[in-house]
ZAMARGU-4260 file (C-alpha; in steps of 0.2 Angstrom, whole numbers, plus 5000, padded with zeros to 4 digits):
<rodrens>
0) 5140/4864/5149 | 5132/4847/5150 | 5114/4847/5154 | 5111/4843/5172 | 5097/4841/5184
5) 5089/4855/5193 | 5097/4850/5209 | 5114/4849/5202 | 5128/4862/5201 | 5123/4872/5185
10) 5139/4882/5183 | 5156/4875/5187 | 5169/4885/5197 | 5183/4893/5187 | 5195/4879/5183
15) 5183/4866/5187 | 5186/4865/5206 | 5181/4876/5220 | 5196/4877/5231 | 5194/4874/5250
20) 5209/4877/5261 | 5201/4876/5278 | 5208/4863/5290 | 5196/4855/5302 | 5194/4843/5316
25) 5209/4835/5325 | 5221/4841/5312 | 5216/4859/5315 | 5218/4857/5334 | 5236/4850/5331
30) 5240/4864/5320 | 5234/4877/5332 | 5245/4869/5345 | 5260/4870/5333 | 5256/4888/5329
35) 5261/4893/5347 | 5279/4888/5344 | 5281/4895/5327 | 5287/4912/5321 | 5273/4924/5316
40) 5271/4938/5304 | 5256/4951/5305 | 5247/4953/5288 | 5238/4969/5282 | 5219/4970/5281
45) 5221/4969/5262 | 5230/4952/5263 | 5218/4946/5276 | 5204/4948/5263 | 5214/4940/5250
50) 5218/4925/5262 | 5199/4923/5266 | 5195/4922/5247 | 5209/4910/5244 | 5203/4899/5258
55) 5185/4898/5252 | 5188/4897/5234 | 5184/4914/5228 | 5200/4915/5219 | 5199/4897/5212
60) 5210/4890/5205 | 5223/4898/5216 | 5228/4888/5231 | 5241/4900/5238 | 5248/4918/5237
65) 5257/4918/5220 | 5275/4912/5219 | 5288/4921/5208 | 5284/4912/5192 | 5265/4915/5193
70) 5268/4932/5199 | 5279/4938/5184 | 5268/4928/5172 | 5252/4937/5178 | 5261/4954/5176
75) 5267/4951/5158 | 5252/4940/5151 | 5238/4941/5164 | 5240/4922/5165 | 5247/4910/5178
80) 5262/4900/5172 | 5251/4886/5167 | 5242/4897/5155 | 5226/4900/5165 | 5219/4917/5163
85) 5220/4927/5180 | 5224/4945/5178 | 5227/4951/5196 | 5243/4947/5206 | 5238/4940/5223
90) 5254/4941/5233 | 5258/4942/5252 | 5271/4956/5255 | 5281/4957/5271 | 5296/4966/5277
95) 5311/4955/5275 | 5317/4959/5293 | 5301/4951/5299 | 5304/4934/5291 | 5312/4920/5302
100) 5329/4914/5296 | 5328/4898/5305 | 5311/4891/5301 | 5303/4885/5286 | 5285/4889/5292
105) 5277/4905/5298 | 5260/4909/5306 | 5249/4922/5298 | 5241/4934/5311 | 5231/4950/5310
110) 5235/4966/5318 | 5227/4960/5334 | 5238/4944/5334 | 5224/4932/5330 | 5230/4916/5321
115) 5223/4913/5303 | 5235/4901/5294 | 5251/4892/5294 | 5262/4895/5278 | 5276/4884/5272
120) 5290/4896/5267 | 5294/4889/5250 | 5298/4905/5241 | 5304/4922/5246 | 5307/4935/5232
125) 5309/4954/5230 | 5296/4963/5220 | 5296/4980/5212 | 5281/4992/5216 | 5284/5003/5201
130) 5285/4988/5189 | 5269/4981/5196 | 5260/4997/5196 | 5264/5000/5177 | 5260/4983/5171
135) 5244/4980/5182 | 5237/4997/5184 | 5245/5005/5169 | 5251/5020/5179 | 5263/5025/5193
140) 5254/5041/5196 | 5252/5043/5215 | 5234/5049/5212 | 5230/5031/5210 | 5225/5024/5227
145) 5234/5008/5225 | 5250/5016/5219 | 5250/5027/5235 | 5246/5012/5246 | 5261/5002/5239
150) 5273/5013/5248 | 5267/5005/5264 | 5269/4987/5258 | 5284/4976/5263 | 5299/4973/5251
155) 5298/4954/5250 | 5284/4942/5244 | 5282/4925/5252 | 5273/4910/5245 | 5270/4892/5250
160) 5256/4879/5255 | 5243/4886/5266 | 5234/4878/5280 | 5220/4890/5285 | 5214/4887/5303
165) 5202/4902/5305 | 5192/4914/5294 | 5189/4932/5300 | 5174/4934/5312 | 5162/4947/5307
170) 5148/4954/5319 | 5139/4964/5306 | 5126/4958/5293 | 5131/4940/5298 | 5116/4933/5288
175) 5122/4941/5272 | 5140/4935/5273 | 5142/4919/5264 | 5156/4908/5256 | 5156/4905/5237
180) 5149/4887/5241 | 5135/4894/5251 | 5130/4907/5237 | 5131/4893/5224 | 5119/4883/5235
185) 5107/4897/5236 | 5107/4900/5217 | 5106/4882/5213 | 5090/4880/5224 | 5082/4893/5212
190) 5084/4881/5198 | 5089/4893/5184 | 5103/4889/5171 | 5108/4908/5170 | 5113/4919/5184
195) 5118/4938/5182 | 5129/4947/5195 | 5129/4965/5200 | 5145/4972/5207 | 5144/4988/5217
200) 5154/4998/5230 | 5141/5012/5231 | 5123/5014/5237 | 5110/5008/5225 | 5097/5020/5217
205) 5082/5017/5206 | 5092/5016/5190 | 5102/5002/5198 | 5087/4993/5203 | 5079/4995/5186
210) 5095/4989/5177 | 5097/4974/5188 | 5079/4968/5186 | 5080/4970/5167 | 5097/4961/5167
215) 5089/4946/5176 | 5074/4946/5164 | 5086/4947/5149 | 5096/4932/5154 | 5080/4923/5160
220) 5088/4918/5176 | 5092/4923/5194 | 5101/4939/5200 | 5115/4940/5212 | 5117/4957/5221
225) 5135/4956/5226 | 5142/4972/5234 | 5160/4973/5239 | 5163/4976/5258 | 5181/4974/5259
230) 5193/4988/5254 | 5186/4999/5241 | 5191/5017/5235 | 5195/5028/5249 | 5181/5041/5252
235) 5168/5028/5247 | 5152/5027/5257 | 5156/5015/5271 | 5149/4997/5269 | 5138/4999/5285
240) 5128/5012/5277 | 5128/5004/5260 | 5122/4987/5267 | 5108/4995/5275 | 5103/5002/5258
245) 5105/4985/5250 | 5095/4976/5263 | 5081/4989/5262 | 5079/4987/5243 | 5081/4969/5243
250) 5068/4967/5257 | 5055/4978/5249 | 5058/4978/5230 | 5065/4962/5224 | 5058/4945/5220
255) 5066/4934/5233 | 5062/4918/5222 | 5076/4924/5210 | 5087/4936/5219 | 5101/4933/5231
260) 5109/4947/5241 | 5126/4942/5248 | 5142/4952/5253 | 5159/4950/5246 | 5174/4953/5257
265) 5185/4958/5242 | 5200/4970/5243 | 5198/4980/5227 | 5213/4986/5217 | 5204/4999/5207
270) 5213/4992/5192 | 5200/4995/5179 | 5200/4983/5164 | 5210/4970/5173 | 5199/4971/5188
275) 5183/4968/5178 | 5190/4952/5171 | 5195/4947/5189 | 5178/4951/5196 | 5170/4940/5183
280) 5181/4926/5188 | 5177/4928/5206 | 5158/4928/5202 | 5160/4912/5191 | 5166/4904/5207
285) 5150/4910/5216 | 5140/4902/5203 | 5137/4916/5190 | 5138/4916/5171 | 5133/4934/5167
290) 5141/4949/5174 | 5136/4967/5173 | 5150/4979/5169 | 5147/4998/5169 | 5157/5013/5162
295) 5174/5014/5169 | 5172/4999/5180 | 5183/4999/5195 | 5191/5015/5190 | 5199/5026/5203
300) 5194/5043/5195 | 5206/5055/5188 | 5225/5056/5187 | 5237/5070/5192 | 5233/5078/5175
305) 5214/5078/5178 | 5211/5064/5165 | 5203/5047/5169 | 5215/5033/5172 | 5205/5021/5161
310) 5194/5024/5146 | 5175/5023/5149 | 5173/5006/5139 | 5190/4998/5142 | 5184/4986/5155
315) 5169/4981/5145 | 5180/4977/5130 | 5193/4967/5139 | 5180/4956/5148 | 5171/4954/5131
320) 5187/4948/5124 | 5189/4934/5137 | 5171/4930/5141 | 5171/4914/5132 | 5187/4908/5141
325) 5180/4913/5158 | 5162/4906/5155 | 5155/4923/5160 | 5146/4934/5148 | 5149/4953/5149
330) 5132/4962/5151 | 5135/4981/5148 | 5128/4993/5161 | 5117/5003/5148 | 5115/5022/5152
335) 5097/5025/5157 | 5087/5041/5160 | 5071/5044/5169 | 5056/5050/5158 | 5045/5060/5171
340) 5030/5062/5159 | 5029/5043/5158 | 5036/5039/5175 | 5048/5026/5169 | 5067/5023/5165
345) 5073/5021/5148 | 5089/5017/5139 | 5097/5033/5134 | 5099/5027/5116 | 5080/5023/5115
350) 5073/5040/5121 | 5062/5048/5108 | 5069/5064/5101 | 5063/5079/5111 | 5057/5069/5126
355) 5058/5077/5143 | 5071/5068/5154 | 5077/5070/5172 | 5094/5067/5178 | 5104/5071/5193
360) 5123/5070/5196 | 5133/5064/5210 | 5138/5082/5214 | 5120/5087/5215 | 5116/5072/5226
365) 5130/5077/5238 | 5129/5096/5238 | 5111/5100/5234 | 5102/5087/5244 | 5112/5078/5257
370) 5123/5093/5262 | 5107/5103/5264 | 5098/5089/5274 | 5085/5087/5260 | 5077/5070/5254
375) 5083/5065/5237 | 5069/5065/5223 | 5058/5049/5224 | 5061/5046/5205 | 5079/5045/5209
380) 5080/5034/5224 | 5068/5025/5236 | 5063/5034/5252 | 5071/5021/5262 | 5088/5025/5254
385) 5086/5044/5256 | 5083/5041/5275 | 5098/5030/5277 | 5109/5042/5268 | 5103/5057/5277
390) 5106/5048/5294 | 5124/5047/5290 | 5127/5064/5281 | 5125/5079/5291 | 5124/5096/5283
395) 5140/5102/5275 | 5143/5115/5288 | 5144/5102/5301 | 5155/5089/5292 | 5173/5087/5296
400) 5188/5092/5285 | 5206/5094/5286 | 5216/5110/5281 | 5233/5102/5276 | 5246/5116/5276
405) 5262/5111/5266 | 5277/5121/5261 | 5295/5123/5265 | 5302/5127/5282 | 5298/5146/5285
410) 5285/5147/5271 | 5272/5153/5284 | 5262/5137/5288 | 5261/5139/5306 | 5259/5158/5306
415) 5245/5158/5294 | 5237/5144/5304 | 5238/5154/5320 | 5229/5169/5311 | 5216/5157/5304
420) 5211/5148/5321 | 5201/5162/5329 | 5192/5165/5313 | 5186/5147/5312 | 5181/5148/5330
425) 5171/5163/5327 | 5161/5153/5314 | 5158/5139/5327 | 5171/5127/5322 | 5180/5117/5336
430) 5198/5113/5331 | 5212/5101/5333 | 5229/5108/5328 | 5242/5096/5322 | 5258/5106/5320
435) 5273/5097/5314 | 5285/5103/5328 | 5272/5099/5341 | 5268/5082/5334 | 5286/5078/5334
440) 5287/5081/5353 | 5273/5070/5357 | 5265/5058/5343 | 5281/5056/5334 | 5294/5057/5348
445) 5310/5047/5344 | 5308/5049/5325 | 5323/5057/5316 | 5323/5066/5299 | 5327/5052/5287
450) 5315/5049/5273 | 5308/5034/5281 | 5305/5043/5298 | 5298/5058/5289 | 5286/5047/5280
455) 5281/5039/5296 | 5278/5055/5304 | 5267/5061/5290 | 5257/5045/5290 | 5254/5046/5309
460) 5247/5064/5307 | 5236/5058/5293 | 5229/5044/5303 | 5225/5055/5318 | 5217/5068/5306
465) 5207/5055/5297 | 5200/5048/5314 | 5195/5066/5319 | 5187/5070/5302 | 5177/5054/5303
470) 5168/5060/5318 | 5165/5077/5309 | 5179/5087/5318 | 5190/5100/5310 | 5209/5098/5309
475) 5223/5110/5305 | 5239/5101/5300 | 5255/5111/5297 | 5269/5100/5292 | 5282/5102/5278
480) 5276/5085/5271 | 5288/5087/5256 | 5284/5071/5246 | 5269/5071/5234 | 5265/5052/5236
485) 5263/5053/5255 | 5252/5068/5254 | 5241/5058/5242 | 5241/5044/5254 | 5235/5055/5268
490) 5222/5062/5256 | 5216/5044/5254 | 5216/5041/5273 | 5205/5056/5276 | 5194/5056/5260
495) 5196/5067/5245 | 5180/5078/5249 | 5187/5082/5266 | 5205/5085/5262 | 5210/5103/5258
500) 5228/5105/5253 | 5235/5123/5256 | 5251/5126/5247 | 5262/5140/5255 | 5270/5146/5238
505) 5285/5154/5246 | 5302/5155/5237 | 5317/5147/5245 | 5327/5163/5247 | 5312/5171/5256
510) 5311/5155/5268 | 5330/5157/5271 | 5328/5175/5276 | 5314/5171/5288 | 5324/5157/5296
515) 5326/5162/5314 | 5332/5144/5319 | 5347/5146/5307 | 5343/5128/5299 | 5346/5134/5281
520) 5362/5142/5286 | 5368/5126/5294 | 5362/5116/5279 | 5372/5127/5267 | 5388/5125/5278
525) 5385/5106/5277 | 5382/5105/5296 | 5364/5099/5293 | 5360/5085/5281 | 5343/5081/5273
530) 5336/5099/5274 | 5321/5100/5263 | 5325/5113/5249 | 5344/5111/5251 | 5349/5093/5249
535) 5332/5085/5250 | 5318/5089/5237 | 5302/5097/5240 | 5289/5091/5228 | 5276/5105/5225
540) 5258/5100/5224 | 5251/5099/5207 | 5234/5105/5210 | 5231/5111/5228 | 5214/5117/5233
545) 5222/5133/5240 | 5238/5141/5234 | 5244/5156/5245 | 5257/5170/5241 | 5265/5174/5257
550) 5276/5188/5250 | 5263/5199/5243 | 5250/5195/5257 | 5250/5195/5276 | 5245/5180/5286
555) 5229/5188/5291 | 5225/5191/5272 | 5229/5173/5268 | 5218/5167/5282 | 5203/5177/5276
560) 5206/5169/5259 | 5205/5152/5267 | 5189/5157/5276 | 5181/5163/5260 | 5186/5146/5251
565) 5178/5136/5266 | 5162/5146/5265 | 5161/5144/5246 | 5162/5125/5249 | 5149/5126/5263
570) 5160/5121/5277 | 5157/5137/5286 | 5140/5147/5288 | 5141/5165/5286 | 5141/5175/5303
575) 5124/5178/5309 | 5116/5163/5301 | 5107/5152/5313 | 5101/5134/5312 | 5108/5117/5314
</rodrens>
């Protein structure tokens, strides 16, 4: 970099130019008028986040959703067709049927029909979800949240010049929502040649505070605390709660002369190593030249075999390999522990042999403190953080959950659920019952039994269940839900900690014997097509929370097993226990 004055831009955007796709003034008014006569497509929340960062330069040097050549080049090489390093495909997928055949332009709207941009329809191309998952995420395991989400995307990618007329309007934390240019200006005003950014999608505790302050000291510059408030991993703490924590820490414990707190409306992919490189590029566009990367950065947890999707240091290694090209140095998140006898944090590798250390796991935070209504230890987190987390985390026995019964028709789902209902009511739980047959009469009336309609039915049930759980309600769902990917998508909607899969492990021949409707017999005779277990597959759960034998045990006995499981998890209090 050339030496520049204190008032100049110290860190150039990635590619040298900060993209700005916003149309203003008279031209904007003309285009808004034109939009009223153009065909429209509704884009997803994920695509709206992407559009916002395209428009404001967060994804510089991209100026549009990727066309076919850029897309395939990124899949294969992590580079655009011109050779520029860019590891993440940024595409706009829609259903082919939704595209106009008689127009070369389309208006991009959100689910509420608000206008955001006009796109010239220069390219339309098919994409393959499995290919993208394997090449970008390194897996097609439906346990990966993006893999399970891909089933809801459209079948066609579209690309072309964008004229962005409006950005999303936010009514929360408005003073912390800044464009890349605005963040750059704040950092520039601090006059430091070096800036280190901290990415987070979780609440910050004392160790994060210590790490970020040390990182700023080590680079001799400013600190950008830059939490993601777009789409993160399902089940993460909501951004409203997290931002209250960030603000409390920033207001009380950080040096305002060299620290900026700003929110990033990014839709994460949970793509591990590739995502770390992408995050660094995005931060470069915000005026950053150092980036903190932790263990398993942007990792989604474990796969269907219980193993992490990515190695703990894969992300650090990939960014280190490309840091000179990007212009952003990788700063490793060093493991730190608390030394209670010295009242300080220290890097794990520097702790004297035999020294007493204090640690606390995420499970302990959740189960031993928040679920019990207890403040977290002050050495672990600030009191302000404890209070905010306790505000939104009721005790475990008052939290919502879903019991998702799955199994073949006749496996005993509804029968066991009916035996369970009075037992849960006895423990003070108020229930919502979403039985497959009942749901089809009301919520999913008109749907057939094609795979597409079955998928829609299950996702509708999952959406309703998730909304109830979000308000700490209890839901019993009894639906065949034969496909593993869609059960995983529902788990994602509801949250892994609140989703309890109950597999009715009943042999097909037993289900046929119990079939009072005669559906299996019709399917055997060829009179009924698409019968699960006969000519349509049932994909058994790989690791259900509860597995029930309905041949050796009665519905009452299995219901008792479920109650015992729930009590063990803390979702139920023992009869006779009082208290809130």
